[in-house]
Every structure is written in C-alpha cells, then in structure tokens.
C-alpha positions as CSV (number, residue, x, y, z in Angstrom):
1,M,-23.7,-20.3,23.8
2,A,-21.9,-23.2,22.1
3,G,-20.7,-22.6,18.5
4,G,-22.1,-19.0,18.4
5,E,-25.7,-20.3,18.1
6,D,-27.2,-17.6,20.4
7,R,-24.8,-14.7,19.5
8,P,-26.3,-11.7,17.9
9,D,-25.3,-11.0,14.3
10,T,-23.1,-7.9,14.5
11,G,-23.3,-7.4,10.7
12,H,-19.5,-7.5,10.5
13,G,-19.0,-11.2,11.0
14,L,-17.4,-10.7,14.4
15,A,-19.2,-13.6,16.0
16,A,-18.1,-15.9,13.2
17,A,-14.5,-14.6,13.5
18,V,-14.5,-15.4,17.2
19,D,-16.1,-18.8,16.7
20,H,-13.8,-19.8,13.9
21,A,-10.6,-18.1,15.0
22,I,-7.5,-19.1,13.1
23,E,-4.9,-20.8,15.2
24,V,-1.5,-19.2,14.5
25,D,1.7,-21.3,14.5
26,T,3.9,-18.8,16.3
27,E,7.1,-20.5,15.2
28,E,6.0,-20.5,11.6
29,H,5.0,-16.8,11.8
30,A,8.3,-15.9,13.5
31,A,10.2,-17.6,10.7
32,M,8.2,-15.8,8.0
33,V,8.8,-12.4,9.7
34,D,12.6,-13.2,10.0
35,Q,12.7,-14.1,6.3
36,E,10.9,-10.8,5.3
37,R,13.3,-8.9,7.6
38,R,16.3,-10.5,5.8
39,I,14.9,-9.6,2.4
40,L,14.4,-6.0,3.5
41,D,17.9,-5.8,5.1
42,R,19.3,-6.4,1.6
43,A,16.8,-4.1,-0.2
44,E,17.9,-1.2,-2.2
45,R,14.5,-0.4,-3.7
46,V,11.0,-1.2,-2.2
47,L,8.1,-1.0,-4.6
48,V,4.7,-1.1,-2.8
49,D,1.4,-2.1,-4.4
50,G,-0.4,0.6,-2.5
51,N,-4.0,-0.2,-3.3
52,N,-3.3,-3.9,-2.5
53,L,-1.6,-3.0,0.8
54,V,-4.6,-1.1,2.2
55,G,-7.4,-2.9,0.4
56,G,-8.6,-0.1,-1.9
57,R,-8.3,3.5,-2.9
58,D,-8.6,5.1,0.5
59,E,-6.0,7.9,0.1
60,E,-5.8,8.7,3.8
61,R,-4.9,5.0,4.6
62,L,-2.5,4.9,1.7
63,R,-0.7,8.1,2.9
64,S,-0.6,6.8,6.5
65,A,0.9,3.5,5.3
66,E,3.5,5.3,3.2
67,I,4.5,7.5,6.1
68,A,4.8,4.5,8.4
69,L,7.0,2.6,5.9
70,K,9.2,5.5,5.4
71,R,9.8,5.7,9.2
72,L,10.4,2.0,9.5
73,L,12.8,1.5,6.5
74,P,16.4,2.8,6.4
75,A,16.8,6.1,4.6
76,R,19.1,4.4,2.0
77,I,16.2,2.4,0.6
78,D,14.4,4.0,-2.4
79,L,10.7,3.5,-1.4
80,K,8.0,4.0,-4.1
81,F,4.3,3.6,-3.6
82,F,2.1,2.8,-6.7
83,R,-1.6,3.5,-6.9
84,D,-4.2,2.5,-9.5
85,G,-5.3,5.3,-11.8
86,G,-4.3,6.7,-15.1
87,Q,-3.8,4.6,-18.2
88,E,-1.7,1.9,-16.7
89,S,-2.5,-0.2,-13.6
90,A,-0.3,0.0,-10.6
91,D,0.9,-3.6,-11.3
92,D,2.1,-2.6,-14.8
93,R,3.9,0.4,-13.5
94,I,5.6,-1.7,-10.8
95,V,6.8,-4.2,-13.4
96,A,8.1,-1.3,-15.5
97,A,9.9,0.1,-12.5
98,I,11.6,-3.2,-11.9
99,G,12.8,-3.1,-15.4
100,H,15.7,-5.4,-16.3
101,P,18.0,-5.2,-13.3
102,H,21.5,-6.8,-13.2
103,P,21.0,-10.4,-12.3
104,G,23.3,-10.1,-9.3
105,R,21.3,-7.3,-7.9
106,A,17.7,-8.0,-9.0
107,D,16.8,-9.6,-5.6
108,R,17.6,-6.2,-3.9
109,I,14.4,-4.9,-5.5
110,V,11.5,-5.8,-3.2
111,V,7.8,-5.7,-4.2
112,V,5.3,-5.6,-1.4
113,T,2.0,-7.1,-2.5
114,D,-0.2,-10.1,-1.9
115,D,-1.4,-10.1,-5.5
116,R,-0.3,-13.5,-6.8
117,E,-0.1,-12.4,-10.5
118,L,2.1,-9.4,-9.6
119,R,4.3,-11.6,-7.4
120,R,4.7,-14.0,-10.4
121,R,5.6,-11.2,-12.8
122,A,8.0,-9.6,-10.3
123,E,9.8,-12.8,-9.4
124,A,10.1,-13.7,-13.1
125,L,12.3,-10.5,-13.4
126,G,14.3,-11.6,-10.4
127,A,12.8,-9.2,-7.8
128,S,12.0,-10.4,-4.3
129,T,8.4,-10.2,-3.0
130,I,6.9,-10.0,0.4
C-alpha cells in the first residue's frame, strides 16, 4: 500500500493525514513553547478568543478549556474567556477589554487566538499574542 492507494476512505481524512504527516521540527517547537511560556510568566491578564480556541460554539468544550486554563495559570492572572454572541463579536469585545493600557505594561495583556486579524488589532494596542 504505497502512498495510501489501497487504503479505505475513513470519511475523516485519516488515511490522508497518515500519508501526508507533517514533520515537526522539535527544536523549533520547543523554542515556540518556551517563548509562549515566557510571555505567560509576565502576564497579568489573559484574554482568550474562546470560539477560536475550540473551533466553534461547543459550550461543553469551551467550558472544559476554560477550567483547564484556570488550573494551569497562576491565580494572580486575570483570565477572561470571550465567546461570540450578542451585538458585538468576541474579537471586538477582546479589543475593548485591552483598552489603552500603559505602554510599559501593555505586553502583560496576552490574547490567546490564532485569528490573524485579531492578533494584528491586539498587537497594535501593545498586547502580546499567542
């Protein structure tokens, strides 16, 4: 079965994922994790794009992620989860929560998202993103 030619289609792309697995540079990954850890070590506030984090509006997964992060982060950190809904998007509420922090402390506000536009907006206000 070279190249997955004779593999059954599982309907979930598993055969394709196995055949085209991404090779991870462990040193690069470790450096990225270390950088994120340094950012979180200095954090005073962590603002999480909840729907982005779990890939949708699954309330059970959102709540589980929130509980897990609360356990992992020091109690001194003000952790806030934002969900889509209401008149403003979660992104707009996150940007509003960043506000206009003192320039010397802005990087202590950390936004957790992989939304490029939200990252851009947060970083323009001086916040860190991971």
